[in-house]
FIDO-158950 format. One record per atom (N, C-alpha, C, O): atom name; residue number from 1; x, y, z. Coordinates in Angstrom, 2 decimals. Example, Ala and Ser with C-alpha at 12.3 -4.5 7.8 and 13.67 -1.06 7.14 Angstrom:
<rec atom="N" n="1" c1="13.19" c2="-5.69" c3="7.80"/>
<rec atom="CA" n="1" c1="12.30" c2="-4.50" c3="7.80"/>
<rec atom="C" n="1" c1="13.20" c2="-3.30" c3="7.80"/>
<rec atom="O" n="1" c1="14.24" c2="-3.32" c3="8.46"/>
<rec atom="N" n="2" c1="12.85" c2="-2.25" c3="7.08"/>
<rec atom="CA" n="2" c1="13.67" c2="-1.06" c3="7.14"/>
<rec atom="C" n="2" c1="12.90" c2="0.03" c3="7.87"/>
<rec atom="O" n="2" c1="13.41" c2="1.14" c3="8.04"/>
END
This chain:
<rec atom="N" n="1" c1="9.95" c2="28.41" c3="18.83"/>
<rec atom="CA" n="1" c1="9.61" c2="27.33" c3="17.90"/>
<rec atom="C" n="1" c1="8.76" c2="27.89" c3="16.76"/>
<rec atom="O" n="1" c1="7.86" c2="28.70" c3="16.98"/>
<rec atom="N" n="2" c1="9.05" c2="27.45" c3="15.56"/>
<rec atom="CA" n="2" c1="8.26" c2="27.82" c3="14.39"/>
<rec atom="C" n="2" c1="7.12" c2="26.81" c3="14.27"/>
<rec atom="O" n="2" c1="7.32" c2="25.69" c3="13.80"/>
<rec atom="N" n="3" c1="5.94" c2="27.20" c3="14.69"/>
<rec atom="CA" n="3" c1="4.80" c2="26.27" c3="14.67"/>
<rec atom="C" n="3" c1="4.41" c2="25.87" c3="13.25"/>
<rec atom="O" n="3" c1="3.88" c2="24.78" c3="13.03"/>
<rec atom="N" n="4" c1="4.66" c2="26.75" c3="12.27"/>
<rec atom="CA" n="4" c1="4.32" c2="26.43" c3="10.88"/>
<rec atom="C" n="4" c1="5.25" c2="25.37" c3="10.31"/>
<rec atom="O" n="4" c1="4.97" c2="24.82" c3="9.24"/>
<rec atom="N" n="5" c1="6.35" c2="25.07" c3="10.98"/>
<rec atom="CA" n="5" c1="7.34" c2="24.13" c3="10.48"/>
<rec atom="C" n="5" c1="7.08" c2="22.69" c3="10.92"/>
<rec atom="O" n="5" c1="7.88" c2="21.80" c3="10.64"/>
<rec atom="N" n="6" c1="5.97" c2="22.46" c3="11.61"/>
<rec atom="CA" n="6" c1="5.68" c2="21.12" c3="12.11"/>
<rec atom="C" n="6" c1="4.19" c2="20.84" c3="11.99"/>
<rec atom="O" n="6" c1="3.36" c2="21.66" c3="12.37"/>
<rec atom="N" n="7" c1="3.87" c2="19.68" c3="11.47"/>
<rec atom="CA" n="7" c1="2.48" c2="19.24" c3="11.33"/>
<rec atom="C" n="7" c1="2.43" c2="17.73" c3="11.50"/>
<rec atom="O" n="7" c1="3.31" c2="17.01" c3="11.01"/>
<rec atom="N" n="8" c1="1.41" c2="17.27" c3="12.19"/>
<rec atom="CA" n="8" c1="1.21" c2="15.84" c3="12.33"/>
<rec atom="C" n="8" c1="-0.20" c2="15.46" c3="11.93"/>
<rec atom="O" n="8" c1="-1.16" c2="16.17" c3="12.25"/>
<rec atom="N" n="9" c1="-0.31" c2="14.35" c3="11.24"/>
<rec atom="CA" n="9" c1="-1.62" c2="13.79" c3="10.92"/>
<rec atom="C" n="9" c1="-1.67" c2="12.40" c3="11.52"/>
<rec atom="O" n="9" c1="-1.46" c2="11.41" c3="10.82"/>
<rec atom="N" n="10" c1="-1.95" c2="12.34" c3="12.81"/>
<rec atom="CA" n="10" c1="-1.97" c2="11.05" c3="13.50"/>
<rec atom="C" n="10" c1="-3.15" c2="10.19" c3="13.08"/>
<rec atom="O" n="10" c1="-3.18" c2="9.00" c3="13.38"/>
<rec atom="N" n="11" c1="-4.14" c2="10.78" c3="12.40"/>
<rec atom="CA" n="11" c1="-5.28" c2="10.01" c3="11.90"/>
<rec atom="C" n="11" c1="-4.95" c2="9.30" c3="10.59"/>
<rec atom="O" n="11" c1="-5.73" c2="8.46" c3="10.13"/>
<rec atom="N" n="12" c1="-3.83" c2="9.62" c3="9.99"/>
<rec atom="CA" n="12" c1="-3.43" c2="8.98" c3="8.73"/>
<rec atom="C" n="12" c1="-3.24" c2="7.48" c3="8.95"/>
<rec atom="O" n="12" c1="-2.62" c2="7.06" c3="9.93"/>
<rec atom="N" n="13" c1="-3.76" c2="6.70" c3="8.04"/>
<rec atom="CA" n="13" c1="-3.65" c2="5.24" c3="8.17"/>
<rec atom="C" n="13" c1="-2.20" c2="4.76" c3="8.06"/>
<rec atom="O" n="13" c1="-1.92" c2="3.60" c3="8.39"/>
<rec atom="N" n="14" c1="-1.29" c2="5.61" c3="7.61"/>
<rec atom="CA" n="14" c1="0.12" c2="5.23" c3="7.48"/>
<rec atom="C" n="14" c1="1.00" c2="5.82" c3="8.58"/>
<rec atom="O" n="14" c1="2.21" c2="5.57" c3="8.59"/>
<rec atom="N" n="15" c1="0.43" c2="6.59" c3="9.48"/>
<rec atom="CA" n="15" c1="1.22" c2="7.26" c3="10.52"/>
<rec atom="C" n="15" c1="1.75" c2="6.28" c3="11.55"/>
<rec atom="O" n="15" c1="1.01" c2="5.43" c3="12.04"/>
<rec atom="N" n="16" c1="3.03" c2="6.39" c3="11.88"/>
<rec atom="CA" n="16" c1="4.10" c2="7.05" c3="11.15"/>
<rec atom="C" n="16" c1="4.52" c2="6.16" c3="9.99"/>
<rec atom="O" n="16" c1="4.63" c2="4.94" c3="10.13"/>
<rec atom="N" n="17" c1="4.75" c2="6.76" c3="8.84"/>
<rec atom="CA" n="17" c1="5.01" c2="6.00" c3="7.62"/>
<rec atom="C" n="17" c1="6.42" c2="5.44" c3="7.54"/>
<rec atom="O" n="17" c1="6.67" c2="4.50" c3="6.78"/>
<rec atom="N" n="18" c1="7.35" c2="5.98" c3="8.31"/>
<rec atom="CA" n="18" c1="8.73" c2="5.50" c3="8.31"/>
<rec atom="C" n="18" c1="9.17" c2="5.24" c3="9.74"/>
<rec atom="O" n="18" c1="8.99" c2="6.11" c3="10.60"/>
<rec atom="N" n="19" c1="9.73" c2="4.07" c3="10.03"/>
<rec atom="CA" n="19" c1="10.28" c2="3.84" c3="11.37"/>
<rec atom="C" n="19" c1="11.57" c2="4.64" c3="11.55"/>
<rec atom="O" n="19" c1="12.25" c2="4.94" c3="10.57"/>
<rec atom="N" n="20" c1="11.89" c2="4.98" c3="12.79"/>
<rec atom="CA" n="20" c1="13.15" c2="5.66" c3="13.06"/>
<rec atom="C" n="20" c1="13.00" c2="7.04" c3="13.66"/>
<rec atom="O" n="20" c1="13.99" c2="7.67" c3="14.02"/>
<rec atom="N" n="21" c1="11.77" c2="7.52" c3="13.77"/>
<rec atom="CA" n="21" c1="11.51" c2="8.82" c3="14.40"/>
<rec atom="C" n="21" c1="10.44" c2="8.57" c3="15.46"/>
<rec atom="O" n="21" c1="9.44" c2="7.90" c3="15.21"/>
<rec atom="N" n="22" c1="10.67" c2="9.12" c3="16.64"/>
<rec atom="CA" n="22" c1="9.67" c2="8.97" c3="17.71"/>
<rec atom="C" n="22" c1="8.34" c2="9.53" c3="17.22"/>
<rec atom="O" n="22" c1="8.31" c2="10.62" c3="16.65"/>
<rec atom="N" n="23" c1="7.23" c2="8.83" c3="17.43"/>
<rec atom="CA" n="23" c1="5.93" c2="9.29" c3="16.92"/>
<rec atom="C" n="23" c1="5.57" c2="10.72" c3="17.33"/>
<rec atom="O" n="23" c1="4.96" c2="11.43" c3="16.53"/>
<rec atom="N" n="24" c1="5.91" c2="11.15" c3="18.54"/>
<rec atom="CA" n="24" c1="5.55" c2="12.50" c3="18.96"/>
<rec atom="C" n="24" c1="6.39" c2="13.57" c3="18.26"/>
<rec atom="O" n="24" c1="6.02" c2="14.75" c3="18.26"/>
<rec atom="N" n="25" c1="7.51" c2="13.18" c3="17.66"/>
<rec atom="CA" n="25" c1="8.37" c2="14.12" c3="16.95"/>
<rec atom="C" n="25" c1="8.28" c2="13.95" c3="15.43"/>
<rec atom="O" n="25" c1="9.00" c2="14.62" c3="14.69"/>
<rec atom="N" n="26" c1="7.41" c2="13.08" c3="14.96"/>
<rec atom="CA" n="26" c1="7.30" c2="12.77" c3="13.52"/>
<rec atom="C" n="26" c1="6.59" c2="13.91" c3="12.80"/>
<rec atom="O" n="26" c1="5.44" c2="14.22" c3="13.11"/>
<rec atom="N" n="27" c1="7.27" c2="14.52" c3="11.84"/>
<rec atom="CA" n="27" c1="6.73" c2="15.65" c3="11.09"/>
<rec atom="C" n="27" c1="6.14" c2="15.16" c3="9.77"/>
<rec atom="O" n="27" c1="6.84" c2="14.57" c3="8.95"/>
<rec atom="N" n="28" c1="4.86" c2="15.42" c3="9.57"/>
<rec atom="CA" n="28" c1="4.16" c2="15.02" c3="8.34"/>
<rec atom="C" n="28" c1="4.13" c2="16.15" c3="7.31"/>
<rec atom="O" n="28" c1="3.59" c2="15.97" c3="6.23"/>
<rec atom="N" n="29" c1="4.71" c2="17.30" c3="7.64"/>
<rec atom="CA" n="29" c1="4.63" c2="18.46" c3="6.76"/>
<rec atom="C" n="29" c1="5.13" c2="18.15" c3="5.35"/>
<rec atom="O" n="29" c1="4.53" c2="18.58" c3="4.36"/>
<rec atom="N" n="30" c1="6.22" c2="17.41" c3="5.25"/>
<rec atom="CA" n="30" c1="6.76" c2="17.05" c3="3.94"/>
<rec atom="C" n="30" c1="6.44" c2="15.58" c3="3.64"/>
<rec atom="O" n="30" c1="7.34" c2="14.77" c3="3.39"/>
<rec atom="N" n="31" c1="5.18" c2="15.26" c3="3.68"/>
<rec atom="CA" n="31" c1="4.74" c2="13.90" c3="3.41"/>
<rec atom="C" n="31" c1="5.31" c2="13.42" c3="2.09"/>
<rec atom="O" n="31" c1="5.82" c2="12.31" c3="1.99"/>
<rec atom="N" n="32" c1="5.22" c2="14.25" c3="1.09"/>
<rec atom="CA" n="32" c1="5.89" c2="13.98" c3="-0.19"/>
<rec atom="C" n="32" c1="7.09" c2="14.91" c3="-0.22"/>
<rec atom="O" n="32" c1="6.95" c2="16.12" c3="-0.35"/>
<rec atom="N" n="33" c1="8.25" c2="14.34" c3="-0.11"/>
<rec atom="CA" n="33" c1="9.48" c2="15.12" c3="0.07"/>
<rec atom="C" n="33" c1="9.80" c2="15.96" c3="-1.17"/>
<rec atom="O" n="33" c1="9.90" c2="15.42" c3="-2.27"/>
<rec atom="N" n="34" c1="9.96" c2="17.27" c3="-1.01"/>
<rec atom="CA" n="34" c1="10.31" c2="18.11" c3="-2.14"/>
<rec atom="C" n="34" c1="11.73" c2="17.83" c3="-2.66"/>
<rec atom="O" n="34" c1="12.06" c2="18.21" c3="-3.78"/>
<rec atom="N" n="35" c1="12.56" c2="17.20" c3="-1.86"/>
<rec atom="CA" n="35" c1="13.93" c2="16.91" c3="-2.27"/>
<rec atom="C" n="35" c1="14.00" c2="15.71" c3="-3.21"/>
<rec atom="O" n="35" c1="15.05" c2="15.46" c3="-3.82"/>
<rec atom="N" n="36" c1="12.92" c2="14.97" c3="-3.35"/>
<rec atom="CA" n="36" c1="12.89" c2="13.81" c3="-4.24"/>
<rec atom="C" n="36" c1="13.33" c2="14.19" c3="-5.65"/>
<rec atom="O" n="36" c1="14.04" c2="13.43" c3="-6.31"/>
<rec atom="N" n="37" c1="12.91" c2="15.35" c3="-6.10"/>
<rec atom="CA" n="37" c1="13.21" c2="15.81" c3="-7.46"/>
<rec atom="C" n="37" c1="14.71" c2="16.02" c3="-7.69"/>
<rec atom="O" n="37" c1="15.14" c2="16.11" c3="-8.84"/>
<rec atom="N" n="38" c1="15.49" c2="16.10" c3="-6.64"/>
<rec atom="CA" n="38" c1="16.93" c2="16.32" c3="-6.78"/>
<rec atom="C" n="38" c1="17.69" c2="15.04" c3="-7.08"/>
<rec atom="O" n="38" c1="18.91" c2="15.06" c3="-7.24"/>
<rec atom="N" n="39" c1="16.98" c2="13.94" c3="-7.16"/>
<rec atom="CA" n="39" c1="17.63" c2="12.66" c3="-7.49"/>
<rec atom="C" n="39" c1="18.69" c2="12.29" c3="-6.48"/>
<rec atom="O" n="39" c1="18.45" c2="12.31" c3="-5.27"/>
<rec atom="N" n="40" c1="19.87" c2="11.95" c3="-6.97"/>
<rec atom="CA" n="40" c1="20.97" c2="11.51" c3="-6.11"/>
<rec atom="C" n="40" c1="21.47" c2="12.60" c3="-5.18"/>
<rec atom="O" n="40" c1="22.15" c2="12.30" c3="-4.20"/>
<rec atom="N" n="41" c1="21.16" c2="13.85" c3="-5.48"/>
<rec atom="CA" n="41" c1="21.63" c2="14.98" c3="-4.66"/>
<rec atom="C" n="41" c1="20.68" c2="15.33" c3="-3.51"/>
<rec atom="O" n="41" c1="20.90" c2="16.33" c3="-2.83"/>
<rec atom="N" n="42" c1="19.64" c2="14.54" c3="-3.28"/>
<rec atom="CA" n="42" c1="18.66" c2="14.90" c3="-2.25"/>
<rec atom="C" n="42" c1="19.25" c2="14.88" c3="-0.85"/>
<rec atom="O" n="42" c1="18.82" c2="15.66" c3="0.01"/>
<rec atom="N" n="43" c1="20.23" c2="14.02" c3="-0.61"/>
<rec atom="CA" n="43" c1="20.86" c2="13.95" c3="0.71"/>
<rec atom="C" n="43" c1="20.20" c2="12.96" c3="1.65"/>
<rec atom="O" n="43" c1="20.64" c2="12.81" c3="2.79"/>
<rec atom="N" n="44" c1="19.16" c2="12.30" c3="1.20"/>
<rec atom="CA" n="44" c1="18.46" c2="11.33" c3="2.05"/>
<rec atom="C" n="44" c1="18.98" c2="9.92" c3="1.89"/>
<rec atom="O" n="44" c1="19.87" c2="9.65" c3="1.08"/>
<rec atom="N" n="45" c1="18.41" c2="9.02" c3="2.67"/>
<rec atom="CA" n="45" c1="18.79" c2="7.61" c3="2.65"/>
<rec atom="C" n="45" c1="17.86" c2="6.88" c3="1.68"/>
<rec atom="O" n="45" c1="16.88" c2="6.26" c3="2.10"/>
<rec atom="N" n="46" c1="18.17" c2="6.94" c3="0.40"/>
<rec atom="CA" n="46" c1="17.33" c2="6.32" c3="-0.62"/>
<rec atom="C" n="46" c1="18.10" c2="5.20" c3="-1.30"/>
<rec atom="O" n="46" c1="19.31" c2="5.06" c3="-1.17"/>
<rec atom="N" n="47" c1="17.34" c2="4.41" c3="-2.04"/>
<rec atom="CA" n="47" c1="17.92" c2="3.35" c3="-2.87"/>
<rec atom="C" n="47" c1="17.15" c2="3.33" c3="-4.18"/>
<rec atom="O" n="47" c1="16.01" c2="3.79" c3="-4.25"/>
<rec atom="N" n="48" c1="17.78" c2="2.79" c3="-5.21"/>
<rec atom="CA" n="48" c1="17.05" c2="2.56" c3="-6.46"/>
<rec atom="C" n="48" c1="16.62" c2="1.11" c3="-6.50"/>
<rec atom="O" n="48" c1="17.40" c2="0.21" c3="-6.17"/>
<rec atom="N" n="49" c1="15.38" c2="0.89" c3="-6.90"/>
<rec atom="CA" n="49" c1="14.87" c2="-0.47" c3="-7.00"/>
<rec atom="C" n="49" c1="15.45" c2="-1.14" c3="-8.25"/>
<rec atom="O" n="49" c1="16.08" c2="-0.49" c3="-9.08"/>
<rec atom="N" n="50" c1="15.23" c2="-2.45" c3="-8.37"/>
<rec atom="CA" n="50" c1="15.69" c2="-3.18" c3="-9.55"/>
<rec atom="C" n="50" c1="15.04" c2="-2.64" c3="-10.82"/>
<rec atom="O" n="50" c1="15.61" c2="-2.75" c3="-11.91"/>
<rec atom="N" n="51" c1="13.87" c2="-2.04" c3="-10.67"/>
<rec atom="CA" n="51" c1="13.17" c2="-1.46" c3="-11.82"/>
<rec atom="C" n="51" c1="13.64" c2="-0.05" c3="-12.13"/>
<rec atom="O" n="51" c1="13.18" c2="0.56" c3="-13.10"/>
<rec atom="N" n="52" c1="14.55" c2="0.49" c3="-11.33"/>
<rec atom="CA" n="52" c1="15.11" c2="1.81" c3="-11.57"/>
<rec atom="C" n="52" c1="14.38" c2="2.96" c3="-10.90"/>
<rec atom="O" n="52" c1="14.66" c2="4.12" c3="-11.19"/>
<rec atom="N" n="53" c1="13.44" c2="2.65" c3="-10.00"/>
<rec atom="CA" n="53" c1="12.70" c2="3.69" c3="-9.30"/>
<rec atom="C" n="53" c1="13.43" c2="4.08" c3="-8.01"/>
<rec atom="O" n="53" c1="14.05" c2="3.24" c3="-7.36"/>
<rec atom="N" n="54" c1="13.35" c2="5.33" c3="-7.66"/>
<rec atom="CA" n="54" c1="13.94" c2="5.82" c3="-6.42"/>
<rec atom="C" n="54" c1="13.01" c2="5.46" c3="-5.27"/>
<rec atom="O" n="54" c1="11.84" c2="5.83" c3="-5.28"/>
<rec atom="N" n="55" c1="13.52" c2="4.74" c3="-4.29"/>
<rec atom="CA" n="55" c1="12.73" c2="4.34" c3="-3.12"/>
<rec atom="C" n="55" c1="13.25" c2="5.06" c3="-1.88"/>
<rec atom="O" n="55" c1="14.42" c2="4.95" c3="-1.53"/>
<rec atom="N" n="56" c1="12.36" c2="5.80" c3="-1.23"/>
<rec atom="CA" n="56" c1="12.71" c2="6.54" c3="-0.02"/>
<rec atom="C" n="56" c1="12.14" c2="5.87" c3="1.23"/>
<rec atom="O" n="56" c1="11.97" c2="6.50" c3="2.27"/>
<rec atom="N" n="57" c1="11.87" c2="4.60" c3="1.11"/>
<rec atom="CA" n="57" c1="11.25" c2="3.83" c3="2.18"/>
<rec atom="C" n="57" c1="12.01" c2="3.93" c3="3.50"/>
<rec atom="O" n="57" c1="11.38" c2="3.95" c3="4.56"/>
<rec atom="N" n="58" c1="13.31" c2="4.01" c3="3.45"/>
<rec atom="CA" n="58" c1="14.12" c2="4.03" c3="4.68"/>
<rec atom="C" n="58" c1="14.60" c2="5.43" c3="5.07"/>
<rec atom="O" n="58" c1="15.39" c2="5.58" c3="6.00"/>
<rec atom="N" n="59" c1="14.12" c2="6.45" c3="4.37"/>
<rec atom="CA" n="59" c1="14.57" c2="7.81" c3="4.64"/>
<rec atom="C" n="59" c1="13.62" c2="8.52" c3="5.62"/>
<rec atom="O" n="59" c1="12.41" c2="8.52" c3="5.43"/>
<rec atom="N" n="60" c1="14.19" c2="9.11" c3="6.65"/>
<rec atom="CA" n="60" c1="13.38" c2="9.85" c3="7.62"/>
<rec atom="C" n="60" c1="13.76" c2="11.35" c3="7.64"/>
<rec atom="O" n="60" c1="13.22" c2="12.11" c3="8.44"/>
<rec atom="N" n="61" c1="14.67" c2="11.75" c3="6.76"/>
<rec atom="CA" n="61" c1="15.14" c2="13.13" c3="6.75"/>
<rec atom="C" n="61" c1="14.01" c2="14.16" c3="6.74"/>
<rec atom="O" n="61" c1="14.02" c2="15.06" c3="7.58"/>
<rec atom="N" n="62" c1="13.02" c2="14.07" c3="5.84"/>
<rec atom="CA" n="62" c1="11.97" c2="15.10" c3="5.83"/>
<rec atom="C" n="62" c1="11.01" c2="15.00" c3="7.01"/>
<rec atom="O" n="62" c1="10.22" c2="15.91" c3="7.24"/>
<rec atom="N" n="63" c1="11.06" c2="13.90" c3="7.76"/>
<rec atom="CA" n="63" c1="10.14" c2="13.70" c3="8.86"/>
<rec atom="C" n="63" c1="10.71" c2="14.08" c3="10.22"/>
<rec atom="O" n="63" c1="10.03" c2="13.96" c3="11.24"/>
<rec atom="N" n="64" c1="11.93" c2="14.53" c3="10.24"/>
<rec atom="CA" n="64" c1="12.53" c2="15.05" c3="11.48"/>
<rec atom="C" n="64" c1="12.26" c2="16.54" c3="11.54"/>
<rec atom="O" n="64" c1="12.65" c2="17.29" c3="10.64"/>
<rec atom="N" n="65" c1="11.59" c2="16.98" c3="12.61"/>
<rec atom="CA" n="65" c1="11.19" c2="18.38" c3="12.68"/>
<rec atom="C" n="65" c1="12.36" c2="19.35" c3="12.62"/>
<rec atom="O" n="65" c1="12.19" c2="20.50" c3="12.20"/>
<rec atom="N" n="66" c1="13.54" c2="18.93" c3="13.03"/>
<rec atom="CA" n="66" c1="14.69" c2="19.82" c3="13.01"/>
<rec atom="C" n="66" c1="15.23" c2="20.06" c3="11.59"/>
<rec atom="O" n="66" c1="16.11" c2="20.90" c3="11.41"/>
<rec atom="N" n="67" c1="14.72" c2="19.35" c3="10.60"/>
<rec atom="CA" n="67" c1="15.22" c2="19.50" c3="9.23"/>
<rec atom="C" n="67" c1="14.41" c2="20.46" c3="8.38"/>
<rec atom="O" n="67" c1="14.71" c2="20.61" c3="7.19"/>
<rec atom="N" n="68" c1="13.42" c2="21.11" c3="8.92"/>
<rec atom="CA" n="68" c1="12.59" c2="22.04" c3="8.14"/>
<rec atom="C" n="68" c1="13.44" c2="23.08" c3="7.41"/>
<rec atom="O" n="68" c1="13.31" c2="23.23" c3="6.20"/>
<rec atom="N" n="69" c1="14.29" c2="23.80" c3="8.11"/>
<rec atom="CA" n="69" c1="15.10" c2="24.86" c3="7.50"/>
<rec atom="C" n="69" c1="16.04" c2="24.30" c3="6.44"/>
<rec atom="O" n="69" c1="16.29" c2="24.96" c3="5.43"/>
<rec atom="N" n="70" c1="16.57" c2="23.11" c3="6.65"/>
<rec atom="CA" n="70" c1="17.48" c2="22.51" c3="5.68"/>
<rec atom="C" n="70" c1="16.75" c2="22.17" c3="4.38"/>
<rec atom="O" n="70" c1="17.32" c2="22.30" c3="3.30"/>
<rec atom="N" n="71" c1="15.50" c2="21.75" c3="4.48"/>
<rec atom="CA" n="71" c1="14.72" c2="21.44" c3="3.28"/>
<rec atom="C" n="71" c1="14.34" c2="22.72" c3="2.55"/>
<rec atom="O" n="71" c1="14.54" c2="22.83" c3="1.34"/>
<rec atom="N" n="72" c1="13.81" c2="23.69" c3="3.27"/>
<rec atom="CA" n="72" c1="13.37" c2="24.94" c3="2.65"/>
<rec atom="C" n="72" c1="14.55" c2="25.68" c3="2.01"/>
<rec atom="O" n="72" c1="14.38" c2="26.35" c3="1.00"/>
<rec atom="N" n="73" c1="15.72" c2="25.56" c3="2.59"/>
<rec atom="CA" n="73" c1="16.89" c2="26.26" c3="2.05"/>
<rec atom="C" n="73" c1="17.28" c2="25.73" c3="0.67"/>
<rec atom="O" n="73" c1="18.08" c2="26.35" c3="-0.03"/>
<rec atom="N" n="74" c1="16.75" c2="24.60" c3="0.28"/>
<rec atom="CA" n="74" c1="17.11" c2="24.00" c3="-1.02"/>
<rec atom="C" n="74" c1="16.05" c2="24.23" c3="-2.10"/>
<rec atom="O" n="74" c1="16.15" c2="23.65" c3="-3.18"/>
<rec atom="N" n="75" c1="15.05" c2="25.05" c3="-1.82"/>
<rec atom="CA" n="75" c1="14.00" c2="25.30" c3="-2.80"/>
<rec atom="C" n="75" c1="14.52" c2="25.94" c3="-4.09"/>
<rec atom="O" n="75" c1="14.01" c2="25.64" c3="-5.17"/>
<rec atom="N" n="76" c1="15.52" c2="26.79" c3="-4.01"/>
<rec atom="CA" n="76" c1="16.10" c2="27.39" c3="-5.21"/>
<rec atom="C" n="76" c1="16.71" c2="26.29" c3="-6.09"/>
<rec atom="O" n="76" c1="16.56" c2="26.31" c3="-7.31"/>
<rec atom="N" n="77" c1="17.39" c2="25.36" c3="-5.46"/>
<rec atom="CA" n="77" c1="17.99" c2="24.23" c3="-6.18"/>
<rec atom="C" n="77" c1="16.92" c2="23.39" c3="-6.88"/>
<rec atom="O" n="77" c1="17.10" c2="22.94" c3="-8.01"/>
<rec atom="N" n="78" c1="15.81" c2="23.17" c3="-6.20"/>
<rec atom="CA" n="78" c1="14.69" c2="22.42" c3="-6.78"/>
<rec atom="C" n="78" c1="14.12" c2="23.19" c3="-7.97"/>
<rec atom="O" n="78" c1="13.83" c2="22.60" c3="-9.01"/>
<rec atom="N" n="79" c1="13.95" c2="24.49" c3="-7.83"/>
<rec atom="CA" n="79" c1="13.43" c2="25.32" c3="-8.92"/>
<rec atom="C" n="79" c1="14.36" c2="25.28" c3="-10.12"/>
<rec atom="O" n="79" c1="13.90" c2="25.27" c3="-11.26"/>
<rec atom="N" n="80" c1="15.67" c2="25.24" c3="-9.88"/>
<rec atom="CA" n="80" c1="16.64" c2="25.16" c3="-10.97"/>
<rec atom="C" n="80" c1="16.53" c2="23.83" c3="-11.71"/>
<rec atom="O" n="80" c1="16.65" c2="23.80" c3="-12.94"/>
<rec atom="N" n="81" c1="16.30" c2="22.75" c3="-10.99"/>
<rec atom="CA" n="81" c1="16.12" c2="21.44" c3="-11.62"/>
<rec atom="C" n="81" c1="14.87" c2="21.44" c3="-12.49"/>
<rec atom="O" n="81" c1="14.90" c2="20.95" c3="-13.62"/>
<rec atom="N" n="82" c1="13.80" c2="22.00" c3="-11.98"/>
<rec atom="CA" n="82" c1="12.55" c2="22.06" c3="-12.74"/>
<rec atom="C" n="82" c1="12.73" c2="22.92" c3="-13.99"/>
<rec atom="O" n="82" c1="12.26" c2="22.56" c3="-15.07"/>
<rec atom="N" n="83" c1="13.40" c2="24.05" c3="-13.85"/>
<rec atom="CA" n="83" c1="13.64" c2="24.92" c3="-15.00"/>
<rec atom="C" n="83" c1="14.48" c2="24.20" c3="-16.06"/>
<rec atom="O" n="83" c1="14.21" c2="24.34" c3="-17.25"/>
<rec atom="N" n="84" c1="15.47" c2="23.43" c3="-15.63"/>
<rec atom="CA" n="84" c1="16.31" c2="22.69" c3="-16.58"/>
<rec atom="C" n="84" c1="15.49" c2="21.63" c3="-17.32"/>
<rec atom="O" n="84" c1="15.65" c2="21.44" c3="-18.53"/>
<rec atom="N" n="85" c1="14.63" c2="20.95" c3="-16.59"/>
<rec atom="CA" n="85" c1="13.77" c2="19.94" c3="-17.22"/>
<rec atom="C" n="85" c1="12.81" c2="20.58" c3="-18.20"/>
<rec atom="O" n="85" c1="12.53" c2="20.02" c3="-19.26"/>
<rec atom="N" n="86" c1="12.32" c2="21.75" c3="-17.85"/>
<rec atom="CA" n="86" c1="11.38" c2="22.47" c3="-18.73"/>
<rec atom="C" n="86" c1="12.09" c2="23.22" c3="-19.86"/>
<rec atom="O" n="86" c1="11.45" c2="23.78" c3="-20.74"/>
<rec atom="N" n="87" c1="13.43" c2="23.22" c3="-19.82"/>
<rec atom="CA" n="87" c1="14.21" c2="23.87" c3="-20.86"/>
<rec atom="C" n="87" c1="14.24" c2="25.37" c3="-20.78"/>
<rec atom="O" n="87" c1="14.36" c2="26.04" c3="-21.81"/>
<rec atom="N" n="88" c1="14.14" c2="25.93" c3="-19.57"/>
<rec atom="CA" n="88" c1="14.14" c2="27.37" c3="-19.40"/>
<rec atom="C" n="88" c1="15.39" c2="27.82" c3="-18.67"/>
<rec atom="O" n="88" c1="15.87" c2="27.14" c3="-17.76"/>
<rec atom="N" n="89" c1="15.91" c2="28.94" c3="-19.06"/>
<rec atom="CA" n="89" c1="17.05" c2="29.55" c3="-18.35"/>
<rec atom="C" n="89" c1="16.54" c2="30.27" c3="-17.13"/>
<rec atom="O" n="89" c1="15.46" c2="30.86" c3="-17.16"/>
<rec atom="N" n="90" c1="17.32" c2="30.24" c3="-16.05"/>
<rec atom="CA" n="90" c1="16.96" c2="30.99" c3="-14.84"/>
<rec atom="C" n="90" c1="18.00" c2="32.04" c3="-14.62"/>
<rec atom="O" n="90" c1="17.91" c2="32.80" c3="-13.66"/>
END
C-alpha cells in the first residue's frame, strides 16, 4: 500500500463531504480535486448549475483511495491546460 496516497481528516467539520464512500475508505487527499481544471474532460460525476458553475457535489472519484494513480497520471494534461490558458507553448 502507498501510504502517501491516502489521507483522512476526520476532524473536518465536513467529513465525509460526499456521500457514497464508506467513511473508513474516504480519501481527503484531493479535497480540492485537481481534475476540476479539466472541465468536461475530468471524468467525474459533475453538473453545471443554472448559473454556469461546475458542481462536483455528487462526485466521489477523487475520494476513492483506489483512484490516486488515475488522478496523478493526468497531471501532464492539467499542466497543458494551464499552459494553454497562460498562452505558453509546452
